[in-house]
MMTF fields as JSON, N, C-alpha, C and O atoms, coordinates in Angstrom:
{
  "mmtfVersion": "1.0.0",
  "mmtfProducer": "UNKNOWN",
  "numBonds": 231,
  "numAtoms": 232,
  "numGroups": 58,
  "numChains": 1,
  "numModels": 1,
  "chainsPerModel": [1],
  "groupsPerChain": [58],
  "chainIdList": ["A"],
  "bondAtomList": [4, 2, 8, 6, 12, 10, 16, 14, 20, 18, 24, 22, 28, 26, 32, 30, 36, 34, 40, 38, 44, 42, 48, 46, 52, 50, 56, 54, 60, 58, 64, 62, 68, 66, 72, 70, 76, 74, 80, 78, 84, 82, 88, 86, 92, 90, 96, 94, 100, 98, 104, 102, 108, 106, 112, 110, 116, 114, 120, 118, 124, 122, 128, 126, 132, 130, 136, 134, 140, 138, 144, 142, 148, 146, 152, 150, 156, 154, 160, 158, 164, 162, 168, 166, 172, 170, 176, 174, 180, 178, 184, 182, 188, 186, 192, 190, 196, 194, 200, 198, 204, 202, 208, 206, 212, 210, 216, 214, 220, 218, 224, 222, 228, 226],
  "bondOrderList": [1, 1, 1, 1, 1, 1, 1, 1, 1, 1, 1, 1, 1, 1, 1, 1, 1, 1, 1, 1, 1, 1, 1, 1, 1, 1, 1, 1, 1, 1, 1, 1, 1, 1, 1, 1, 1, 1, 1, 1, 1, 1, 1, 1, 1, 1, 1, 1, 1, 1, 1, 1, 1, 1, 1, 1, 1],
  "groupList": [{"groupName": "MET", "atomNameList": ["N", "CA", "C", "O"], "elementList": ["N", "C", "C", "O"], "formalChargeList": [0, 0, 0, 0], "bondAtomList": [1, 0, 2, 1, 3, 2], "bondOrderList": [1, 1, 2], "singleLetterCode": "M", "chemCompType": "L-PEPTIDE LINKING"}, {"groupName": "GLU", "atomNameList": ["N", "CA", "C", "O"], "elementList": ["N", "C", "C", "O"], "formalChargeList": [0, 0, 0, 0], "bondAtomList": [1, 0, 2, 1, 3, 2], "bondOrderList": [1, 1, 2], "singleLetterCode": "E", "chemCompType": "L-PEPTIDE LINKING"}, {"groupName": "ASP", "atomNameList": ["N", "CA", "C", "O"], "elementList": ["N", "C", "C", "O"], "formalChargeList": [0, 0, 0, 0], "bondAtomList": [1, 0, 2, 1, 3, 2], "bondOrderList": [1, 1, 2], "singleLetterCode": "D", "chemCompType": "L-PEPTIDE LINKING"}, {"groupName": "ASN", "atomNameList": ["N", "CA", "C", "O"], "elementList": ["N", "C", "C", "O"], "formalChargeList": [0, 0, 0, 0], "bondAtomList": [1, 0, 2, 1, 3, 2], "bondOrderList": [1, 1, 2], "singleLetterCode": "N", "chemCompType": "L-PEPTIDE LINKING"}, {"groupName": "VAL", "atomNameList": ["N", "CA", "C", "O"], "elementList": ["N", "C", "C", "O"], "formalChargeList": [0, 0, 0, 0], "bondAtomList": [1, 0, 2, 1, 3, 2], "bondOrderList": [1, 1, 2], "singleLetterCode": "V", "chemCompType": "L-PEPTIDE LINKING"}, {"groupName": "CYS", "atomNameList": ["N", "CA", "C", "O"], "elementList": ["N", "C", "C", "O"], "formalChargeList": [0, 0, 0, 0], "bondAtomList": [1, 0, 2, 1, 3, 2], "bondOrderList": [1, 1, 2], "singleLetterCode": "C", "chemCompType": "L-PEPTIDE LINKING"}, {"groupName": "TYR", "atomNameList": ["N", "CA", "C", "O"], "elementList": ["N", "C", "C", "O"], "formalChargeList": [0, 0, 0, 0], "bondAtomList": [1, 0, 2, 1, 3, 2], "bondOrderList": [1, 1, 2], "singleLetterCode": "Y", "chemCompType": "L-PEPTIDE LINKING"}, {"groupName": "LEU", "atomNameList": ["N", "CA", "C", "O"], "elementList": ["N", "C", "C", "O"], "formalChargeList": [0, 0, 0, 0], "bondAtomList": [1, 0, 2, 1, 3, 2], "bondOrderList": [1, 1, 2], "singleLetterCode": "L", "chemCompType": "L-PEPTIDE LINKING"}, {"groupName": "THR", "atomNameList": ["N", "CA", "C", "O"], "elementList": ["N", "C", "C", "O"], "formalChargeList": [0, 0, 0, 0], "bondAtomList": [1, 0, 2, 1, 3, 2], "bondOrderList": [1, 1, 2], "singleLetterCode": "T", "chemCompType": "L-PEPTIDE LINKING"}, {"groupName": "LYS", "atomNameList": ["N", "CA", "C", "O"], "elementList": ["N", "C", "C", "O"], "formalChargeList": [0, 0, 0, 0], "bondAtomList": [1, 0, 2, 1, 3, 2], "bondOrderList": [1, 1, 2], "singleLetterCode": "K", "chemCompType": "L-PEPTIDE LINKING"}, {"groupName": "GLY", "atomNameList": ["N", "CA", "C", "O"], "elementList": ["N", "C", "C", "O"], "formalChargeList": [0, 0, 0, 0], "bondAtomList": [1, 0, 2, 1, 3, 2], "bondOrderList": [1, 1, 2], "singleLetterCode": "G", "chemCompType": "PEPTIDE LINKING"}, {"groupName": "ALA", "atomNameList": ["N", "CA", "C", "O"], "elementList": ["N", "C", "C", "O"], "formalChargeList": [0, 0, 0, 0], "bondAtomList": [1, 0, 2, 1, 3, 2], "bondOrderList": [1, 1, 2], "singleLetterCode": "A", "chemCompType": "L-PEPTIDE LINKING"}, {"groupName": "ILE", "atomNameList": ["N", "CA", "C", "O"], "elementList": ["N", "C", "C", "O"], "formalChargeList": [0, 0, 0, 0], "bondAtomList": [1, 0, 2, 1, 3, 2], "bondOrderList": [1, 1, 2], "singleLetterCode": "I", "chemCompType": "L-PEPTIDE LINKING"}, {"groupName": "SER", "atomNameList": ["N", "CA", "C", "O"], "elementList": ["N", "C", "C", "O"], "formalChargeList": [0, 0, 0, 0], "bondAtomList": [1, 0, 2, 1, 3, 2], "bondOrderList": [1, 1, 2], "singleLetterCode": "S", "chemCompType": "L-PEPTIDE LINKING"}, {"groupName": "GLN", "atomNameList": ["N", "CA", "C", "O"], "elementList": ["N", "C", "C", "O"], "formalChargeList": [0, 0, 0, 0], "bondAtomList": [1, 0, 2, 1, 3, 2], "bondOrderList": [1, 1, 2], "singleLetterCode": "Q", "chemCompType": "L-PEPTIDE LINKING"}],
  "groupTypeList": [0, 1, 2, 0, 3, 1, 4, 4, 5, 6, 5, 7, 3, 4, 8, 9, 10, 11, 12, 9, 3, 11, 4, 1, 13, 10, 13, 2, 8, 7, 1, 9, 4, 14, 11, 11, 8, 1, 11, 10, 8, 4, 5, 10, 11, 5, 7, 13, 2, 12, 1, 14, 7, 12, 1, 1, 6, 9],
  "groupIdList": [1, 2, 3, 4, 5, 6, 7, 8, 9, 10, 11, 12, 13, 14, 15, 16, 17, 18, 19, 20, 21, 22, 23, 24, 25, 26, 27, 28, 29, 30, 31, 32, 33, 34, 35, 36, 37, 38, 39, 40, 41, 42, 43, 44, 45, 46, 47, 48, 49, 50, 51, 52, 53, 54, 55, 56, 57, 58],
  "secStructList": [7, 7, 7, 6, 6, 1, 3, 3, 3, 6, 6, 6, 6, 3, 3, 2, 2, 2, 2, 2, 2, 2, 2, 2, 6, 6, 7, 7, 1, 2, 2, 2, 2, 2, 2, 2, 2, 7, 6, 6, 1, 1, 1, 7, 6, 6, 2, 2, 2, 2, 2, 2, 2, 2, 2, 2, 2, 7],
  "xCoordList": [142.007, 141.969, 140.465, 139.872, 140.151, 138.696, 138.575, 139.412, 137.703, 137.571, 136.512, 135.288, 137.312, 136.813, 135.937, 135.214, 136.13, 135.242, 133.964, 133.086, 133.685, 132.632, 131.33, 131.36, 130.315, 129.042, 128.192, 127.842, 127.895, 127.024, 125.405, 124.391, 125.499, 124.108, 124.04, 124.583, 123.245, 123.163, 122.403, 122.719, 121.361, 120.48, 121.529, 121.48, 122.306, 123.228, 124.735, 125.548, 125.103, 126.387, 127.539, 128.624, 126.969, 128.035, 128.714, 128.221, 130.025, 131.027, 131.421, 131.338, 131.943, 132.427, 133.417, 133.286, 134.322, 135.354, 134.708, 135.121, 133.638, 133.065, 132.473, 132.556, 131.88, 131.254, 132.49, 132.51, 133.46, 134.784, 135.302, 135.722, 135.343, 135.761, 134.908, 135.39, 133.584, 132.672, 132.786, 132.602, 133.094, 133.062, 134.393, 134.414, 135.395, 136.729, 136.737, 137.496, 135.773, 135.656, 134.749, 134.411, 134.357, 133.329, 131.851, 131.089, 131.458, 130.084, 129.844, 129.769, 129.704, 129.589, 128.299, 128.211, 127.159, 125.945, 125.305, 125.8, 124.222, 123.669, 123.377, 123.83, 122.421, 122.016, 123.181, 123.046, 124.343, 125.4, 126.051, 126.446, 126.267, 126.835, 125.788, 126.14, 124.526, 123.476, 123.59, 123.451, 123.8, 124.176, 125.27, 125.296, 126.204, 127.543, 127.651, 128.318, 126.995, 127.05, 125.948, 126.032, 124.829, 123.447, 123.045, 121.956, 124.078, 123.644, 122.459, 122.229, 121.631, 120.491, 119.342, 118.472, 119.312, 118.386, 117.333, 116.357, 117.399, 116.413, 115.601, 114.465, 116.043, 115.118, 115.253, 114.37, 116.442, 116.601, 117.158, 117.402, 117.354, 117.559, 118.995, 119.233, 119.815, 121.367, 121.511, 122.648, 120.553, 120.666, 121.397, 122.186, 120.991, 121.666, 123.079, 123.937, 123.391, 124.802, 125.452, 126.542, 125.016, 125.503, 126.057, 127.195, 124.977, 125.04, 126.128, 126.858, 126.325, 127.415, 128.798, 129.715, 128.854, 130.208, 130.501, 131.672, 129.538, 129.838, 130.646, 131.612, 130.003, 130.422, 131.991, 132.831, 132.351, 133.579, 134.54, 135.597, 134.236, 135.156, 135.354, 136.273, 134.421, 134.626, 135.918, 136.129],
  "yCoordList": [107.752, 106.609, 106.587, 107.554, 105.481, 105.253, 105.463, 104.952, 106.091, 106.43, 105.359, 105.459, 104.41, 103.329, 103.588, 102.75, 104.965, 105.602, 106.091, 106.422, 106.201, 106.687, 105.692, 104.488, 106.278, 105.66, 105.281, 106.151, 104.024, 103.439, 103.264, 103.515, 102.815, 102.686, 103.473, 103.213, 104.628, 105.798, 105.313, 105.809, 104.318, 103.828, 103.248, 103.669, 102.45, 101.741, 102.167, 101.514, 103.214, 103.762, 102.626, 102.369, 102.064, 100.97, 101.732, 102.492, 101.312, 102.046, 101.166, 99.944, 101.886, 101.005, 99.945, 98.746, 100.382, 99.501, 98.163, 97.052, 98.404, 97.294, 96.264, 95.039, 96.961, 96.069, 95.277, 94.05, 96.078, 95.426, 94.397, 93.413, 94.494, 93.572, 92.345, 91.243, 92.569, 91.285, 90.604, 89.387, 91.295, 90.733, 89.962, 88.815, 90.384, 89.833, 88.394, 87.452, 88.443, 87.48, 86.312, 85.42, 86.393, 85.545, 85.814, 84.95, 87.102, 87.409, 87.86, 89.078, 87.115, 87.452, 87.7, 87.807, 87.819, 88.105, 89.262, 89.469, 89.988, 90.929, 90.313, 90.714, 89.133, 88.7, 88.235, 88.265, 87.806, 87.505, 88.763, 88.799, 89.891, 91.081, 91.738, 92.456, 91.47, 92.011, 91.054, 91.58, 89.877, 89.069, 89.51, 89.62, 89.762, 90.24, 91.636, 91.806, 92.656, 93.931, 94.576, 95.618, 94.037, 94.489, 95.812, 96.386, 96.097, 96.995, 96.915, 95.77, 97.782, 97.674, 96.923, 96.532, 96.679, 95.872, 96.692, 96.119, 98.116, 99.037, 99.59, 99.148, 100.499, 101.27, 100.92, 101.227, 100.219, 99.668, 100.578, 100.177, 101.898, 102.868, 102.57, 102.833, 101.94, 101.76, 100.456, 100.155, 99.625, 98.295, 98.092, 97.188, 99.069, 99.125, 99.666, 99.386, 100.396, 100.937, 99.713, 99.5, 98.818, 97.609, 96.621, 96.151, 96.35, 95.464, 95.995, 95.124, 97.175, 97.683, 97.372, 96.935, 97.662, 97.457, 96.005, 95.686, 94.994, 93.834, 93.319, 92.556, 93.931, 93.574, 94.005, 93.2, 95.218, 95.821, 95.045, 94.791, 94.594, 93.958, 92.421, 91.772, 91.89, 90.54, 90.087, 88.885],
  "zCoordList": [124.264, 124.956, 125.781, 126.258, 125.78, 126.336, 127.885, 128.629, 128.295, 129.746, 130.531, 130.623, 131.01, 131.72, 132.988, 133.527, 133.401, 134.671, 133.971, 134.768, 132.818, 132.297, 132.66, 132.405, 133.217, 133.764, 132.483, 131.685, 132.332, 131.339, 131.86, 131.21, 133.07, 133.836, 134.945, 136.019, 134.648, 135.579, 136.839, 137.921, 136.774, 137.669, 138.76, 139.915, 138.441, 139.451, 139.436, 140.091, 138.723, 138.62, 138.073, 138.596, 136.911, 136.443, 135.303, 134.469, 135.497, 134.306, 133.39, 133.506, 132.279, 131.079, 131.723, 131.473, 132.484, 133.098, 133.576, 133.244, 134.402, 135.248, 134.046, 134.129, 132.953, 131.815, 131.165, 131.069, 130.756, 130.288, 130.951, 130.341, 132.339, 133.174, 133.303, 133.564, 133.107, 133.062, 131.787, 131.768, 130.605, 129.234, 129.445, 129.0, 130.001, 129.941, 130.815, 130.585, 131.81, 132.697, 132.282, 133.06, 130.9, 130.451, 130.234, 129.802, 130.566, 130.322, 129.078, 128.919, 128.137, 126.693, 126.121, 124.898, 126.944, 126.53, 127.478, 128.585, 127.024, 127.863, 129.323, 130.394, 129.066, 130.359, 131.483, 132.706, 130.738, 131.875, 132.255, 133.42, 131.471, 132.164, 133.113, 134.049, 132.837, 133.966, 135.221, 136.325, 135.157, 136.271, 137.047, 138.273, 136.212, 136.807, 137.419, 138.439, 136.803, 137.18, 137.593, 138.244, 137.267, 137.568, 136.51, 136.515, 135.713, 134.666, 133.892, 133.502, 133.546, 132.917, 133.379, 132.601, 134.826, 135.446, 135.993, 136.477, 135.983, 136.531, 135.533, 135.365, 134.853, 133.823, 132.403, 131.602, 132.011, 130.701, 129.612, 128.474, 130.057, 129.19, 128.292, 127.113, 129.291, 128.836, 128.183, 127.822, 127.967, 127.263, 125.879, 125.603, 125.108, 123.592, 123.824, 122.988, 124.857, 125.129, 125.566, 125.035, 126.453, 127.097, 126.079, 126.086, 125.107, 124.124, 123.119, 122.646, 122.759, 122.083, 122.587, 121.89, 123.967, 124.613, 124.596, 124.39, 124.799, 124.67, 123.415, 123.403, 122.37, 120.978, 121.002, 120.601, 121.453, 121.506, 122.086, 121.506, 123.317, 124.322, 124.006, 124.507, 123.135, 122.96, 122.459, 122.293]
}
């Protein structure tokens, strides 16, 4: 089972669960997930991970 408390964006402490919730609420692009969670808006190191999770959770 996937750990929804796993941190994806360390700059802002955004978890997989927060990203999943954003995608399930209609944030189906990187830009929309960033607007909903702020993940990936500081250093950008997690952008590819966020994009992968968006595809998984769509």
